[in-house]
mmCIF file of the C-alpha atoms, coordinates in Angstrom:
data_MODEL
# 
_entry.id   MODEL 
# 
loop_
_atom_site.group_PDB 
_atom_site.id 
_atom_site.type_symbol 
_atom_site.label_atom_id 
_atom_site.label_alt_id 
_atom_site.label_comp_id 
_atom_site.label_asym_id 
_atom_site.label_entity_id 
_atom_site.label_seq_id 
_atom_site.pdbx_PDB_ins_code 
_atom_site.Cartn_x 
_atom_site.Cartn_y 
_atom_site.Cartn_z 
_atom_site.occupancy 
_atom_site.B_iso_or_equiv 
_atom_site.pdbx_formal_charge 
_atom_site.auth_seq_id 
_atom_site.auth_comp_id 
_atom_site.auth_asym_id 
_atom_site.auth_atom_id 
_atom_site.pdbx_PDB_model_num 
ATOM 1   C CA . MET A 1 1   ? 108.102 98.572  105.276 1.00 0.00 ? 1   MET A CA 1 
ATOM 2   C CA . PRO A 1 2   ? 106.850 102.124 106.013 1.00 0.00 ? 2   PRO A CA 1 
ATOM 3   C CA . ALA A 1 3   ? 105.909 104.301 103.059 1.00 0.00 ? 3   ALA A CA 1 
ATOM 4   C CA . PRO A 1 4   ? 108.348 107.147 102.369 1.00 0.00 ? 4   PRO A CA 1 
ATOM 5   C CA . GLY A 1 5   ? 107.323 110.749 102.919 1.00 0.00 ? 5   GLY A CA 1 
ATOM 6   C CA . PRO A 1 6   ? 104.572 112.217 105.094 1.00 0.00 ? 6   PRO A CA 1 
ATOM 7   C CA . LEU A 1 7   ? 102.139 109.289 104.826 1.00 0.00 ? 7   LEU A CA 1 
ATOM 8   C CA . PRO A 1 8   ? 102.147 106.904 107.782 1.00 0.00 ? 8   PRO A CA 1 
ATOM 9   C CA . GLY A 1 9   ? 103.198 103.403 106.807 1.00 0.00 ? 9   GLY A CA 1 
ATOM 10  C CA . PRO A 1 10  ? 100.829 100.484 106.621 1.00 0.00 ? 10  PRO A CA 1 
ATOM 11  C CA . ALA A 1 11  ? 98.996  99.782  109.841 1.00 0.00 ? 11  ALA A CA 1 
ATOM 12  C CA . ASP A 1 12  ? 100.400 96.713  111.546 1.00 0.00 ? 12  ASP A CA 1 
ATOM 13  C CA . GLY A 1 13  ? 98.179  96.451  114.589 1.00 0.00 ? 13  GLY A CA 1 
ATOM 14  C CA . LYS A 1 14  ? 100.516 98.352  116.907 1.00 0.00 ? 14  LYS A CA 1 
ATOM 15  C CA . ARG A 1 15  ? 98.146  100.650 118.739 1.00 0.00 ? 15  ARG A CA 1 
ATOM 16  C CA . GLU A 1 16  ? 101.027 102.435 120.455 1.00 0.00 ? 16  GLU A CA 1 
ATOM 17  C CA . GLU A 1 17  ? 102.012 103.948 117.104 1.00 0.00 ? 17  GLU A CA 1 
ATOM 18  C CA . ARG A 1 18  ? 98.624  105.632 116.983 1.00 0.00 ? 18  ARG A CA 1 
ATOM 19  C CA . GLY A 1 19  ? 99.094  107.260 120.402 1.00 0.00 ? 19  GLY A CA 1 
ATOM 20  C CA . ARG A 1 20  ? 100.970 110.165 118.883 1.00 0.00 ? 20  ARG A CA 1 
ATOM 21  C CA . TYR A 1 21  ? 97.806  111.559 117.320 1.00 0.00 ? 21  TYR A CA 1 
ATOM 22  C CA . PRO A 1 22  ? 95.596  113.978 119.275 1.00 0.00 ? 22  PRO A CA 1 
ATOM 23  C CA . ARG A 1 23  ? 92.381  112.336 117.962 1.00 0.00 ? 23  ARG A CA 1 
ATOM 24  C CA . PRO A 1 24  ? 91.254  108.833 116.991 1.00 0.00 ? 24  PRO A CA 1 
ATOM 25  C CA . VAL A 1 25  ? 93.180  107.270 114.109 1.00 0.00 ? 25  VAL A CA 1 
ATOM 26  C CA . PRO A 1 26  ? 91.357  104.322 112.587 1.00 0.00 ? 26  PRO A CA 1 
ATOM 27  C CA . VAL A 1 27  ? 92.850  102.072 109.954 1.00 0.00 ? 27  VAL A CA 1 
ATOM 28  C CA . LEU A 1 28  ? 91.809  102.910 106.402 1.00 0.00 ? 28  LEU A CA 1 
ATOM 29  C CA . ARG A 1 29  ? 91.831  99.813  104.186 1.00 0.00 ? 29  ARG A CA 1 
ATOM 30  C CA . LEU A 1 30  ? 91.842  100.226 100.430 1.00 0.00 ? 30  LEU A CA 1 
ATOM 31  C CA . PHE A 1 31  ? 90.865  97.656  97.837  1.00 0.00 ? 31  PHE A CA 1 
ATOM 32  C CA . ALA A 1 32  ? 91.181  97.225  94.068  1.00 0.00 ? 32  ALA A CA 1 
ATOM 33  C CA . ARG A 1 33  ? 91.497  100.536 92.195  1.00 0.00 ? 33  ARG A CA 1 
ATOM 34  C CA . ALA A 1 34  ? 91.526  102.574 95.425  1.00 0.00 ? 34  ALA A CA 1 
ATOM 35  C CA . ARG A 1 35  ? 94.633  100.656 96.482  1.00 0.00 ? 35  ARG A CA 1 
ATOM 36  C CA . GLN A 1 36  ? 96.224  101.197 93.077  1.00 0.00 ? 36  GLN A CA 1 
ATOM 37  C CA . GLU A 1 37  ? 95.609  104.950 93.127  1.00 0.00 ? 37  GLU A CA 1 
ATOM 38  C CA . ALA A 1 38  ? 96.852  105.324 96.714  1.00 0.00 ? 38  ALA A CA 1 
ATOM 39  C CA . GLY A 1 39  ? 99.913  103.116 96.312  1.00 0.00 ? 39  GLY A CA 1 
ATOM 40  C CA . VAL A 1 40  ? 99.180  101.419 99.664  1.00 0.00 ? 40  VAL A CA 1 
ATOM 41  C CA . GLY A 1 41  ? 96.650  98.910  100.913 1.00 0.00 ? 41  GLY A CA 1 
ATOM 42  C CA . GLU A 1 42  ? 96.162  100.403 104.346 1.00 0.00 ? 42  GLU A CA 1 
ATOM 43  C CA . LEU A 1 43  ? 97.212  103.341 106.462 1.00 0.00 ? 43  LEU A CA 1 
ATOM 44  C CA . VAL A 1 44  ? 96.137  105.188 109.555 1.00 0.00 ? 44  VAL A CA 1 
ATOM 45  C CA . VAL A 1 45  ? 94.228  108.433 109.054 1.00 0.00 ? 45  VAL A CA 1 
ATOM 46  C CA . ASP A 1 46  ? 93.402  111.005 111.709 1.00 0.00 ? 46  ASP A CA 1 
ATOM 47  C CA . GLY A 1 47  ? 89.680  111.636 112.149 1.00 0.00 ? 47  GLY A CA 1 
ATOM 48  C CA . ALA A 1 48  ? 86.792  111.358 114.586 1.00 0.00 ? 48  ALA A CA 1 
ATOM 49  C CA . THR A 1 49  ? 84.144  110.400 111.992 1.00 0.00 ? 49  THR A CA 1 
ATOM 50  C CA . VAL A 1 50  ? 84.079  108.412 108.766 1.00 0.00 ? 50  VAL A CA 1 
ATOM 51  C CA . ALA A 1 51  ? 83.745  111.696 106.822 1.00 0.00 ? 51  ALA A CA 1 
ATOM 52  C CA . GLU A 1 52  ? 86.846  113.161 108.509 1.00 0.00 ? 52  GLU A CA 1 
ATOM 53  C CA . VAL A 1 53  ? 88.886  110.043 107.758 1.00 0.00 ? 53  VAL A CA 1 
ATOM 54  C CA . LEU A 1 54  ? 87.852  110.131 104.102 1.00 0.00 ? 54  LEU A CA 1 
ATOM 55  C CA . ALA A 1 55  ? 88.537  113.872 103.821 1.00 0.00 ? 55  ALA A CA 1 
ATOM 56  C CA . GLY A 1 56  ? 92.011  113.340 105.251 1.00 0.00 ? 56  GLY A CA 1 
ATOM 57  C CA . ALA A 1 57  ? 92.660  110.512 102.803 1.00 0.00 ? 57  ALA A CA 1 
ATOM 58  C CA . ARG A 1 58  ? 91.449  112.621 99.865  1.00 0.00 ? 58  ARG A CA 1 
ATOM 59  C CA . GLY A 1 59  ? 93.846  115.404 100.779 1.00 0.00 ? 59  GLY A CA 1 
ATOM 60  C CA . ARG A 1 60  ? 96.830  113.119 101.222 1.00 0.00 ? 60  ARG A CA 1 
ATOM 61  C CA . LEU A 1 61  ? 96.319  110.590 98.453  1.00 0.00 ? 61  LEU A CA 1 
ATOM 62  C CA . GLY A 1 62  ? 95.529  112.912 95.567  1.00 0.00 ? 62  GLY A CA 1 
ATOM 63  C CA . PRO A 1 63  ? 92.942  113.416 92.836  1.00 0.00 ? 63  PRO A CA 1 
ATOM 64  C CA . GLY A 1 64  ? 93.121  109.896 91.382  1.00 0.00 ? 64  GLY A CA 1 
ATOM 65  C CA . PHE A 1 65  ? 92.194  108.417 94.736  1.00 0.00 ? 65  PHE A CA 1 
ATOM 66  C CA . ALA A 1 66  ? 89.512  111.077 95.275  1.00 0.00 ? 66  ALA A CA 1 
ATOM 67  C CA . GLU A 1 67  ? 87.886  110.155 91.947  1.00 0.00 ? 67  GLU A CA 1 
ATOM 68  C CA . VAL A 1 68  ? 87.777  106.472 92.893  1.00 0.00 ? 68  VAL A CA 1 
ATOM 69  C CA . LEU A 1 69  ? 86.407  107.349 96.333  1.00 0.00 ? 69  LEU A CA 1 
ATOM 70  C CA . ASP A 1 70  ? 83.537  109.291 94.732  1.00 0.00 ? 70  ASP A CA 1 
ATOM 71  C CA . HIS A 1 71  ? 82.237  106.023 93.248  1.00 0.00 ? 71  HIS A CA 1 
ATOM 72  C CA . SER A 1 72  ? 83.105  103.626 96.070  1.00 0.00 ? 72  SER A CA 1 
ATOM 73  C CA . ALA A 1 73  ? 81.204  102.028 98.908  1.00 0.00 ? 73  ALA A CA 1 
ATOM 74  C CA . VAL A 1 74  ? 82.551  102.810 102.372 1.00 0.00 ? 74  VAL A CA 1 
ATOM 75  C CA . TRP A 1 75  ? 82.228  100.361 105.244 1.00 0.00 ? 75  TRP A CA 1 
ATOM 76  C CA . LEU A 1 76  ? 82.988  100.707 108.934 1.00 0.00 ? 76  LEU A CA 1 
ATOM 77  C CA . ASN A 1 77  ? 83.956  97.507  110.745 1.00 0.00 ? 77  ASN A CA 1 
ATOM 78  C CA . GLY A 1 78  ? 82.349  95.322  108.087 1.00 0.00 ? 78  GLY A CA 1 
ATOM 79  C CA . GLU A 1 79  ? 79.073  97.248  107.790 1.00 0.00 ? 79  GLU A CA 1 
ATOM 80  C CA . PRO A 1 80  ? 77.940  100.022 105.407 1.00 0.00 ? 80  PRO A CA 1 
ATOM 81  C CA . ALA A 1 81  ? 79.053  103.350 106.893 1.00 0.00 ? 81  ALA A CA 1 
ATOM 82  C CA . GLU A 1 82  ? 77.318  106.661 107.396 1.00 0.00 ? 82  GLU A CA 1 
ATOM 83  C CA . PRO A 1 83  ? 79.588  109.733 107.011 1.00 0.00 ? 83  PRO A CA 1 
ATOM 84  C CA . THR A 1 84  ? 78.700  110.922 110.516 1.00 0.00 ? 84  THR A CA 1 
ATOM 85  C CA . ALA A 1 85  ? 79.560  107.611 112.196 1.00 0.00 ? 85  ALA A CA 1 
ATOM 86  C CA . PRO A 1 86  ? 82.193  108.077 114.924 1.00 0.00 ? 86  PRO A CA 1 
ATOM 87  C CA . VAL A 1 87  ? 85.472  106.172 114.657 1.00 0.00 ? 87  VAL A CA 1 
ATOM 88  C CA . GLY A 1 88  ? 88.171  105.276 117.147 1.00 0.00 ? 88  GLY A CA 1 
ATOM 89  C CA . ASP A 1 89  ? 91.528  103.559 117.377 1.00 0.00 ? 89  ASP A CA 1 
ATOM 90  C CA . ASP A 1 90  ? 90.040  100.082 117.101 1.00 0.00 ? 90  ASP A CA 1 
ATOM 91  C CA . ASP A 1 91  ? 87.929  100.833 114.030 1.00 0.00 ? 91  ASP A CA 1 
ATOM 92  C CA . GLU A 1 92  ? 88.496  99.984  110.386 1.00 0.00 ? 92  GLU A CA 1 
ATOM 93  C CA . VAL A 1 93  ? 87.165  102.077 107.502 1.00 0.00 ? 93  VAL A CA 1 
ATOM 94  C CA . ALA A 1 94  ? 87.204  100.230 104.160 1.00 0.00 ? 94  ALA A CA 1 
ATOM 95  C CA . VAL A 1 95  ? 86.951  101.728 100.670 1.00 0.00 ? 95  VAL A CA 1 
ATOM 96  C CA . LEU A 1 96  ? 85.419  99.279  98.183  1.00 0.00 ? 96  LEU A CA 1 
ATOM 97  C CA . PRO A 1 97  ? 85.392  100.484 94.563  1.00 0.00 ? 97  PRO A CA 1 
ATOM 98  C CA . PRO A 1 98  ? 82.686  99.148  92.256  1.00 0.00 ? 98  PRO A CA 1 
ATOM 99  C CA . VAL A 1 99  ? 83.387  95.852  90.540  1.00 0.00 ? 99  VAL A CA 1 
ATOM 100 C CA . SER A 1 100 ? 83.570  95.907  86.762  1.00 0.00 ? 100 SER A CA 1 
ATOM 101 C CA . GLY A 1 101 ? 83.927  93.293  84.091  1.00 0.00 ? 101 GLY A CA 1 
ATOM 102 C CA . GLY A 1 102 ? 81.866  90.293  83.176  1.00 0.00 ? 102 GLY A CA 1 
ATOM 103 C CA . THR A 1 103 ? 80.372  89.310  79.884  1.00 0.00 ? 103 THR A CA 1 
# 
């Protein structure tokens, strides 16, 4: 079910939905606390680089998400990501907050 308001709904693999954007729109996947703060597990975010995707997510998902992002690892297609790495419609940017707990 699509999220209400200006955020695009969860990505469901339908590339045609992404065609309405003037630039690449990779899927942003959120895990653990990042998912909790955002209220969604994945969405599409306009951006041509990893840094642009993350900046767009920060602006749309609020300060709680931004704080988690500051301490998270970011991966692009299953590999650690550089902020300047280019992204396209078939790419996946993942935000992985640090793991806590233990004894």
